[in-house]
mmCIF file of the N, C-alpha and C atoms, coordinates in Angstrom:
data_MODEL
# 
_entry.id   MODEL 
# 
loop_
_atom_site.group_PDB 
_atom_site.id 
_atom_site.type_symbol 
_atom_site.label_atom_id 
_atom_site.label_alt_id 
_atom_site.label_comp_id 
_atom_site.label_asym_id 
_atom_site.label_entity_id 
_atom_site.label_seq_id 
_atom_site.pdbx_PDB_ins_code 
_atom_site.Cartn_x 
_atom_site.Cartn_y 
_atom_site.Cartn_z 
_atom_site.occupancy 
_atom_site.B_iso_or_equiv 
_atom_site.pdbx_formal_charge 
_atom_site.auth_seq_id 
_atom_site.auth_comp_id 
_atom_site.auth_asym_id 
_atom_site.auth_atom_id 
_atom_site.pdbx_PDB_model_num 
ATOM 1   N N  . MET A 1 1  ? 0.879  -1.193 -0.001  1.00 0.00 ? 1  MET A N  1 
ATOM 2   C CA . MET A 1 1  ? 0.008  -0.025 0.014   1.00 0.00 ? 1  MET A CA 1 
ATOM 3   C C  . MET A 1 1  ? 0.933  1.315  -0.061  1.00 0.00 ? 1  MET A C  1 
ATOM 4   N N  . ALA A 1 2  ? 0.583  2.154  -0.724  1.00 0.00 ? 2  ALA A N  1 
ATOM 5   C CA . ALA A 1 2  ? 1.446  3.427  -0.897  1.00 0.00 ? 2  ALA A CA 1 
ATOM 6   C C  . ALA A 1 2  ? 1.111  4.342  0.272   1.00 0.00 ? 2  ALA A C  1 
ATOM 7   N N  . GLU A 1 3  ? 2.090  5.035  0.621   1.00 0.00 ? 3  GLU A N  1 
ATOM 8   C CA . GLU A 1 3  ? 1.942  6.092  1.656   1.00 0.00 ? 3  GLU A CA 1 
ATOM 9   C C  . GLU A 1 3  ? 1.330  7.357  1.149   1.00 0.00 ? 3  GLU A C  1 
ATOM 10  N N  . PRO A 1 4  ? 0.687  8.105  1.973   1.00 0.00 ? 4  PRO A N  1 
ATOM 11  C CA . PRO A 1 4  ? -0.052 9.258  1.422   1.00 0.00 ? 4  PRO A CA 1 
ATOM 12  C C  . PRO A 1 4  ? 0.833  10.299 0.693   1.00 0.00 ? 4  PRO A C  1 
ATOM 13  N N  . LEU A 1 5  ? 2.134  10.377 1.221   1.00 0.00 ? 5  LEU A N  1 
ATOM 14  C CA . LEU A 1 5  ? 3.072  11.262 0.569   1.00 0.00 ? 5  LEU A CA 1 
ATOM 15  C C  . LEU A 1 5  ? 3.498  10.803 -0.813  1.00 0.00 ? 5  LEU A C  1 
ATOM 16  N N  . ASP A 1 6  ? 3.586  9.432  -0.920  1.00 0.00 ? 6  ASP A N  1 
ATOM 17  C CA . ASP A 1 6  ? 3.722  8.856  -2.278  1.00 0.00 ? 6  ASP A CA 1 
ATOM 18  C C  . ASP A 1 6  ? 2.712  9.197  -3.198  1.00 0.00 ? 6  ASP A C  1 
ATOM 19  N N  . ASP A 1 7  ? 1.420  9.133  -2.757  1.00 0.00 ? 7  ASP A N  1 
ATOM 20  C CA . ASP A 1 7  ? 0.242  9.562  -3.758  1.00 0.00 ? 7  ASP A CA 1 
ATOM 21  C C  . ASP A 1 7  ? 0.387  10.920 -4.026  1.00 0.00 ? 7  ASP A C  1 
ATOM 22  N N  . TYR A 1 8  ? 0.752  11.880 -2.999  1.00 0.00 ? 8  TYR A N  1 
ATOM 23  C CA . TYR A 1 8  ? 1.006  13.296 -3.410  1.00 0.00 ? 8  TYR A CA 1 
ATOM 24  C C  . TYR A 1 8  ? 2.061  13.503 -4.255  1.00 0.00 ? 8  TYR A C  1 
ATOM 25  N N  . ILE A 1 9  ? 3.133  12.772 -4.097  1.00 0.00 ? 9  ILE A N  1 
ATOM 26  C CA . ILE A 1 9  ? 4.294  13.066 -5.101  1.00 0.00 ? 9  ILE A CA 1 
ATOM 27  C C  . ILE A 1 9  ? 3.825  12.656 -6.459  1.00 0.00 ? 9  ILE A C  1 
ATOM 28  N N  . ASP A 1 10 ? 3.143  11.447 -6.567  1.00 0.00 ? 10 ASP A N  1 
ATOM 29  C CA . ASP A 1 10 ? 2.682  11.113 -7.888  1.00 0.00 ? 10 ASP A CA 1 
ATOM 30  C C  . ASP A 1 10 ? 1.768  12.087 -8.511  1.00 0.00 ? 10 ASP A C  1 
ATOM 31  N N  . ALA A 1 11 ? 0.759  12.663 -7.799  1.00 0.00 ? 11 ALA A N  1 
ATOM 32  C CA . ALA A 1 11 ? -0.157 13.571 -8.306  1.00 0.00 ? 11 ALA A CA 1 
ATOM 33  C C  . ALA A 1 11 ? 0.399  14.906 -8.663  1.00 0.00 ? 11 ALA A C  1 
ATOM 34  N N  . VAL A 1 12 ? 1.288  15.374 -7.862  1.00 0.00 ? 12 VAL A N  1 
ATOM 35  C CA . VAL A 1 12 ? 1.931  16.639 -8.194  1.00 0.00 ? 12 VAL A CA 1 
ATOM 36  C C  . VAL A 1 12 ? 2.878  16.537 -9.437  1.00 0.00 ? 12 VAL A C  1 
ATOM 37  N N  . SER A 1 13 ? 3.726  15.478 -9.313  1.00 0.00 ? 13 SER A N  1 
ATOM 38  C CA . SER A 1 13 ? 4.651  15.370 -10.497 1.00 0.00 ? 13 SER A CA 1 
ATOM 39  C C  . SER A 1 13 ? 3.755  15.116 -11.710 1.00 0.00 ? 13 SER A C  1 
ATOM 40  N N  . LYS A 1 14 ? 2.656  14.604 -11.832 1.00 0.00 ? 14 LYS A N  1 
ATOM 41  C CA . LYS A 1 14 ? 1.866  14.463 -12.994 1.00 0.00 ? 14 LYS A CA 1 
ATOM 42  C C  . LYS A 1 14 ? 1.197  15.783 -13.289 1.00 0.00 ? 14 LYS A C  1 
ATOM 43  N N  . ALA A 1 15 ? 0.753  16.488 -12.422 1.00 0.00 ? 15 ALA A N  1 
ATOM 44  C CA . ALA A 1 15 ? 0.117  17.760 -12.615 1.00 0.00 ? 15 ALA A CA 1 
ATOM 45  C C  . ALA A 1 15 ? 1.069  18.796 -13.241 1.00 0.00 ? 15 ALA A C  1 
ATOM 46  N N  . LEU A 1 16 ? 2.377  18.685 -12.663 1.00 0.00 ? 16 LEU A N  1 
ATOM 47  C CA . LEU A 1 16 ? 3.459  19.603 -13.266 1.00 0.00 ? 16 LEU A CA 1 
ATOM 48  C C  . LEU A 1 16 ? 4.200  19.017 -14.342 1.00 0.00 ? 16 LEU A C  1 
ATOM 49  N N  . ALA A 1 17 ? 3.814  17.874 -14.846 1.00 0.00 ? 17 ALA A N  1 
ATOM 50  C CA . ALA A 1 17 ? 4.616  17.160 -15.835 1.00 0.00 ? 17 ALA A CA 1 
ATOM 51  C C  . ALA A 1 17 ? 6.074  17.222 -15.548 1.00 0.00 ? 17 ALA A C  1 
ATOM 52  N N  . LEU A 1 18 ? 6.382  16.772 -14.274 1.00 0.00 ? 18 LEU A N  1 
ATOM 53  C CA . LEU A 1 18 ? 7.709  16.804 -13.785 1.00 0.00 ? 18 LEU A CA 1 
ATOM 54  C C  . LEU A 1 18 ? 8.031  15.305 -13.393 1.00 0.00 ? 18 LEU A C  1 
ATOM 55  N N  . PRO A 1 19 ? 8.833  14.745 -14.138 1.00 0.00 ? 19 PRO A N  1 
ATOM 56  C CA . PRO A 1 19 ? 9.236  13.307 -13.847 1.00 0.00 ? 19 PRO A CA 1 
ATOM 57  C C  . PRO A 1 19 ? 9.978  13.159 -12.518 1.00 0.00 ? 19 PRO A C  1 
ATOM 58  N N  . VAL A 1 20 ? 9.650  12.317 -11.765 1.00 0.00 ? 20 VAL A N  1 
ATOM 59  C CA . VAL A 1 20 ? 10.372 11.944 -10.475 1.00 0.00 ? 20 VAL A CA 1 
ATOM 60  C C  . VAL A 1 20 ? 10.956 10.544 -10.650 1.00 0.00 ? 20 VAL A C  1 
ATOM 61  N N  . GLU A 1 21 ? 12.200 10.370 -10.824 1.00 0.00 ? 21 GLU A N  1 
ATOM 62  C CA . GLU A 1 21 ? 12.831 9.108  -10.896 1.00 0.00 ? 21 GLU A CA 1 
ATOM 63  C C  . GLU A 1 21 ? 12.587 8.329  -9.529  1.00 0.00 ? 21 GLU A C  1 
ATOM 64  N N  . GLU A 1 22 ? 12.630 7.023  -9.604  1.00 0.00 ? 22 GLU A N  1 
ATOM 65  C CA . GLU A 1 22 ? 12.318 6.219  -8.381  1.00 0.00 ? 22 GLU A CA 1 
ATOM 66  C C  . GLU A 1 22 ? 13.443 6.381  -7.449  1.00 0.00 ? 22 GLU A C  1 
ATOM 67  N N  . ALA A 1 23 ? 14.661 6.591  -7.904  1.00 0.00 ? 23 ALA A N  1 
ATOM 68  C CA . ALA A 1 23 ? 15.824 6.822  -6.966  1.00 0.00 ? 23 ALA A CA 1 
ATOM 69  C C  . ALA A 1 23 ? 15.644 8.118  -6.284  1.00 0.00 ? 23 ALA A C  1 
ATOM 70  N N  . TRP A 1 24 ? 14.941 9.133  -6.703  1.00 0.00 ? 24 TRP A N  1 
ATOM 71  C CA . TRP A 1 24 ? 14.727 10.516 -5.931  1.00 0.00 ? 24 TRP A CA 1 
ATOM 72  C C  . TRP A 1 24 ? 13.668 10.381 -5.067  1.00 0.00 ? 24 TRP A C  1 
ATOM 73  N N  . ARG A 1 25 ? 12.714 9.434  -5.077  1.00 0.00 ? 25 ARG A N  1 
ATOM 74  C CA . ARG A 1 25 ? 11.648 9.393  -4.230  1.00 0.00 ? 25 ARG A CA 1 
ATOM 75  C C  . ARG A 1 25 ? 11.886 9.557  -2.752  1.00 0.00 ? 25 ARG A C  1 
ATOM 76  N N  . PRO A 1 26 ? 12.764 8.797  -2.266  1.00 0.00 ? 26 PRO A N  1 
ATOM 77  C CA . PRO A 1 26 ? 13.048 8.864  -0.766  1.00 0.00 ? 26 PRO A CA 1 
ATOM 78  C C  . PRO A 1 26 ? 13.567 10.322 -0.326  1.00 0.00 ? 26 PRO A C  1 
ATOM 79  N N  . ALA A 1 27 ? 14.261 10.963 -1.187  1.00 0.00 ? 27 ALA A N  1 
ATOM 80  C CA . ALA A 1 27 ? 14.791 12.334 -0.968  1.00 0.00 ? 27 ALA A CA 1 
ATOM 81  C C  . ALA A 1 27 ? 13.596 13.279 -0.967  1.00 0.00 ? 27 ALA A C  1 
ATOM 82  N N  . VAL A 1 28 ? 12.782 13.043 -2.058  1.00 0.00 ? 28 VAL A N  1 
ATOM 83  C CA . VAL A 1 28 ? 11.608 14.065 -2.184  1.00 0.00 ? 28 VAL A CA 1 
ATOM 84  C C  . VAL A 1 28 ? 10.578 13.775 -0.977  1.00 0.00 ? 28 VAL A C  1 
ATOM 85  N N  . ARG A 1 29 ? 10.427 12.579 -0.599  1.00 0.00 ? 29 ARG A N  1 
ATOM 86  C CA . ARG A 1 29 ? 9.503  12.217 0.595   1.00 0.00 ? 29 ARG A CA 1 
ATOM 87  C C  . ARG A 1 29 ? 10.120 12.895 1.829   1.00 0.00 ? 29 ARG A C  1 
ATOM 88  N N  . ALA A 1 30 ? 11.444 12.679 2.035   1.00 0.00 ? 30 ALA A N  1 
ATOM 89  C CA . ALA A 1 30 ? 12.084 13.320 3.266   1.00 0.00 ? 30 ALA A CA 1 
ATOM 90  C C  . ALA A 1 30 ? 11.978 14.795 3.242   1.00 0.00 ? 30 ALA A C  1 
ATOM 91  N N  . ASN A 1 31 ? 12.080 15.485 2.148   1.00 0.00 ? 31 ASN A N  1 
ATOM 92  C CA . ASN A 1 31 ? 11.969 16.862 2.061   1.00 0.00 ? 31 ASN A CA 1 
ATOM 93  C C  . ASN A 1 31 ? 10.539 17.364 2.336   1.00 0.00 ? 31 ASN A C  1 
ATOM 94  N N  . LEU A 1 32 ? 9.528  16.627 1.853   1.00 0.00 ? 32 LEU A N  1 
ATOM 95  C CA . LEU A 1 32 ? 8.115  16.883 2.183   1.00 0.00 ? 32 LEU A CA 1 
ATOM 96  C C  . LEU A 1 32 ? 7.886  16.689 3.603   1.00 0.00 ? 32 LEU A C  1 
ATOM 97  N N  . GLU A 1 33 ? 8.405  15.571 4.246   1.00 0.00 ? 33 GLU A N  1 
ATOM 98  C CA . GLU A 1 33 ? 8.104  15.385 5.681   1.00 0.00 ? 33 GLU A CA 1 
ATOM 99  C C  . GLU A 1 33 ? 8.746  16.539 6.530   1.00 0.00 ? 33 GLU A C  1 
ATOM 100 N N  . VAL A 1 34 ? 9.914  16.981 6.248   1.00 0.00 ? 34 VAL A N  1 
ATOM 101 C CA . VAL A 1 34 ? 10.462 18.154 6.894   1.00 0.00 ? 34 VAL A CA 1 
ATOM 102 C C  . VAL A 1 34 ? 9.721  19.495 6.724   1.00 0.00 ? 34 VAL A C  1 
ATOM 103 N N  . SER A 1 35 ? 9.328  19.652 5.522   1.00 0.00 ? 35 SER A N  1 
ATOM 104 C CA . SER A 1 35 ? 8.436  20.955 5.126   1.00 0.00 ? 35 SER A CA 1 
ATOM 105 C C  . SER A 1 35 ? 7.103  20.808 5.920   1.00 0.00 ? 35 SER A C  1 
ATOM 106 N N  . LEU A 1 36 ? 6.461  19.674 5.871   1.00 0.00 ? 36 LEU A N  1 
ATOM 107 C CA . LEU A 1 36 ? 5.059  19.545 6.610   1.00 0.00 ? 36 LEU A CA 1 
ATOM 108 C C  . LEU A 1 36 ? 5.377  19.757 8.066   1.00 0.00 ? 36 LEU A C  1 
ATOM 109 N N  . ARG A 1 37 ? 6.375  19.166 8.749   1.00 0.00 ? 37 ARG A N  1 
ATOM 110 C CA . ARG A 1 37 ? 6.624  19.402 10.199  1.00 0.00 ? 37 ARG A CA 1 
ATOM 111 C C  . ARG A 1 37 ? 6.891  20.795 10.493  1.00 0.00 ? 37 ARG A C  1 
ATOM 112 N N  . LEU A 1 38 ? 7.815  21.510 9.647   1.00 0.00 ? 38 LEU A N  1 
ATOM 113 C CA . LEU A 1 38 ? 7.920  22.926 9.928   1.00 0.00 ? 38 LEU A CA 1 
ATOM 114 C C  . LEU A 1 38 ? 6.795  23.777 9.753   1.00 0.00 ? 38 LEU A C  1 
ATOM 115 N N  . GLY A 1 39 ? 6.013  23.602 8.728   1.00 0.00 ? 39 GLY A N  1 
ATOM 116 C CA . GLY A 1 39 ? 4.705  24.188 8.458   1.00 0.00 ? 39 GLY A CA 1 
ATOM 117 C C  . GLY A 1 39 ? 3.800  23.973 9.524   1.00 0.00 ? 39 GLY A C  1 
ATOM 118 N N  . ARG A 1 40 ? 3.717  22.752 10.235  1.00 0.00 ? 40 ARG A N  1 
ATOM 119 C CA . ARG A 1 40 ? 2.861  22.528 11.343  1.00 0.00 ? 40 ARG A CA 1 
ATOM 120 C C  . ARG A 1 40 ? 3.280  23.435 12.568  1.00 0.00 ? 40 ARG A C  1 
ATOM 121 N N  . MET A 1 41 ? 4.585  23.417 12.650  1.00 0.00 ? 41 MET A N  1 
ATOM 122 C CA . MET A 1 41 ? 5.093  24.309 13.901  1.00 0.00 ? 41 MET A CA 1 
ATOM 123 C C  . MET A 1 41 ? 4.690  25.766 13.786  1.00 0.00 ? 41 MET A C  1 
ATOM 124 N N  . VAL A 1 42 ? 4.733  26.303 12.493  1.00 0.00 ? 42 VAL A N  1 
ATOM 125 C CA . VAL A 1 42 ? 4.331  27.671 12.279  1.00 0.00 ? 42 VAL A CA 1 
ATOM 126 C C  . VAL A 1 42 ? 2.829  27.828 12.459  1.00 0.00 ? 42 VAL A C  1 
ATOM 127 N N  . ASP A 1 43 ? 2.197  26.816 12.038  1.00 0.00 ? 43 ASP A N  1 
ATOM 128 C CA . ASP A 1 43 ? 0.729  26.934 12.109  1.00 0.00 ? 43 ASP A CA 1 
ATOM 129 C C  . ASP A 1 43 ? 0.253  26.774 13.660  1.00 0.00 ? 43 ASP A C  1 
ATOM 130 N N  . GLU A 1 44 ? 0.901  26.039 14.352  1.00 0.00 ? 44 GLU A N  1 
ATOM 131 C CA . GLU A 1 44 ? 0.535  25.833 15.777  1.00 0.00 ? 44 GLU A CA 1 
ATOM 132 C C  . GLU A 1 44 ? 1.099  27.066 16.643  1.00 0.00 ? 44 GLU A C  1 
ATOM 133 N N  . PHE A 1 45 ? 1.782  27.893 16.219  1.00 0.00 ? 45 PHE A N  1 
ATOM 134 C CA . PHE A 1 45 ? 2.352  29.035 17.032  1.00 0.00 ? 45 PHE A CA 1 
ATOM 135 C C  . PHE A 1 45 ? 1.286  30.022 17.230  1.00 0.00 ? 45 PHE A C  1 
ATOM 136 N N  . ALA A 1 46 ? 0.848  30.285 18.388  1.00 0.00 ? 46 ALA A N  1 
ATOM 137 C CA . ALA A 1 46 ? -0.225 31.136 18.709  1.00 0.00 ? 46 ALA A CA 1 
ATOM 138 C C  . ALA A 1 46 ? 0.245  32.592 18.717  1.00 0.00 ? 46 ALA A C  1 
ATOM 139 N N  . LEU A 1 47 ? -0.378 33.468 18.026  1.00 0.00 ? 47 LEU A N  1 
ATOM 140 C CA . LEU A 1 47 ? -0.089 34.857 17.844  1.00 0.00 ? 47 LEU A CA 1 
ATOM 141 C C  . LEU A 1 47 ? -1.251 35.662 18.600  1.00 0.00 ? 47 LEU A C  1 
ATOM 142 N N  . PRO A 1 48 ? -0.837 36.643 19.343  1.00 0.00 ? 48 PRO A N  1 
ATOM 143 C CA . PRO A 1 48 ? -1.857 37.537 20.084  1.00 0.00 ? 48 PRO A CA 1 
ATOM 144 C C  . PRO A 1 48 ? -2.655 38.251 19.073  1.00 0.00 ? 48 PRO A C  1 
ATOM 145 N N  . ASP A 1 49 ? -3.947 38.615 19.412  1.00 0.00 ? 49 ASP A N  1 
ATOM 146 C CA . ASP A 1 49 ? -4.832 39.223 18.447  1.00 0.00 ? 49 ASP A CA 1 
ATOM 147 C C  . ASP A 1 49 ? -4.289 40.542 18.005  1.00 0.00 ? 49 ASP A C  1 
ATOM 148 N N  . GLU A 1 50 ? -3.491 41.296 18.845  1.00 0.00 ? 50 GLU A N  1 
ATOM 149 C CA . GLU A 1 50 ? -2.993 42.589 18.458  1.00 0.00 ? 50 GLU A CA 1 
ATOM 150 C C  . GLU A 1 50 ? -1.741 42.527 17.616  1.00 0.00 ? 50 GLU A C  1 
ATOM 151 N N  . THR A 1 51 ? -1.341 41.315 17.109  1.00 0.00 ? 51 THR A N  1 
ATOM 152 C CA . THR A 1 51 ? -0.175 41.273 16.261  1.00 0.00 ? 51 THR A CA 1 
ATOM 153 C C  . THR A 1 51 ? -0.341 41.970 14.907  1.00 0.00 ? 51 THR A C  1 
ATOM 154 N N  . GLU A 1 52 ? 0.597  42.798 14.563  1.00 0.00 ? 52 GLU A N  1 
ATOM 155 C CA . GLU A 1 52 ? 0.576  43.417 13.290  1.00 0.00 ? 52 GLU A CA 1 
ATOM 156 C C  . GLU A 1 52 ? 1.494  42.869 12.296  1.00 0.00 ? 52 GLU A C  1 
ATOM 157 N N  . PRO A 1 53 ? 1.201  42.871 11.026  1.00 0.00 ? 53 PRO A N  1 
ATOM 158 C CA . PRO A 1 53 ? 2.151  42.397 10.078  1.00 0.00 ? 53 PRO A CA 1 
ATOM 159 C C  . PRO A 1 53 ? 3.212  43.308 10.020  1.00 0.00 ? 53 PRO A C  1 
ATOM 160 N N  . ALA A 1 54 ? 4.399  42.757 9.534   1.00 0.00 ? 54 ALA A N  1 
ATOM 161 C CA . ALA A 1 54 ? 5.730  43.507 9.545   1.00 0.00 ? 54 ALA A CA 1 
ATOM 162 C C  . ALA A 1 54 ? 5.696  44.410 8.384   1.00 0.00 ? 54 ALA A C  1 
ATOM 163 N N  . PRO A 1 55 ? 6.219  45.624 8.475   1.00 0.00 ? 55 PRO A N  1 
ATOM 164 C CA . PRO A 1 55 ? 6.331  46.537 7.352   1.00 0.00 ? 55 PRO A CA 1 
ATOM 165 C C  . PRO A 1 55 ? 7.112  45.997 6.151   1.00 0.00 ? 55 PRO A C  1 
ATOM 166 N N  . ILE A 1 56 ? 6.927  46.496 5.133   1.00 0.00 ? 56 ILE A N  1 
ATOM 167 C CA . ILE A 1 56 ? 7.588  46.006 3.865   1.00 0.00 ? 56 ILE A CA 1 
ATOM 168 C C  . ILE A 1 56 ? 8.661  47.063 3.585   1.00 0.00 ? 56 ILE A C  1 
ATOM 169 N N  . PHE A 1 57 ? 9.886  46.601 3.539   1.00 0.00 ? 57 PHE A N  1 
ATOM 170 C CA . PHE A 1 57 ? 10.996 47.444 3.178   1.00 0.00 ? 57 PHE A CA 1 
ATOM 171 C C  . PHE A 1 57 ? 11.446 47.313 1.880   1.00 0.00 ? 57 PHE A C  1 
ATOM 172 N N  . THR A 1 58 ? 11.701 48.237 1.090   1.00 0.00 ? 58 THR A N  1 
ATOM 173 C CA . THR A 1 58 ? 12.333 48.072 -0.239  1.00 0.00 ? 58 THR A CA 1 
ATOM 174 C C  . THR A 1 58 ? 13.682 48.878 -0.380  1.00 0.00 ? 58 THR A C  1 
ATOM 175 N N  . ALA A 1 59 ? 14.499 48.544 -1.240  1.00 0.00 ? 59 ALA A N  1 
ATOM 176 C CA . ALA A 1 59 ? 15.768 49.237 -1.247  1.00 0.00 ? 59 ALA A CA 1 
ATOM 177 C C  . ALA A 1 59 ? 15.722 49.962 -2.672  1.00 0.00 ? 59 ALA A C  1 
# 
């Protein structure tokens, strides 16, 4: 049975017409696992209601 990330890799590679060789799959899966874990940490970080967005600086 395929892992959910394997199904995601298949769907995204097909949608983007981007071939993913079998040898690359472990590295792609590991990268997605790290990205999802970091995204979860950001999502779970509670911000106070009075938090303002940072200003935009241009040079």
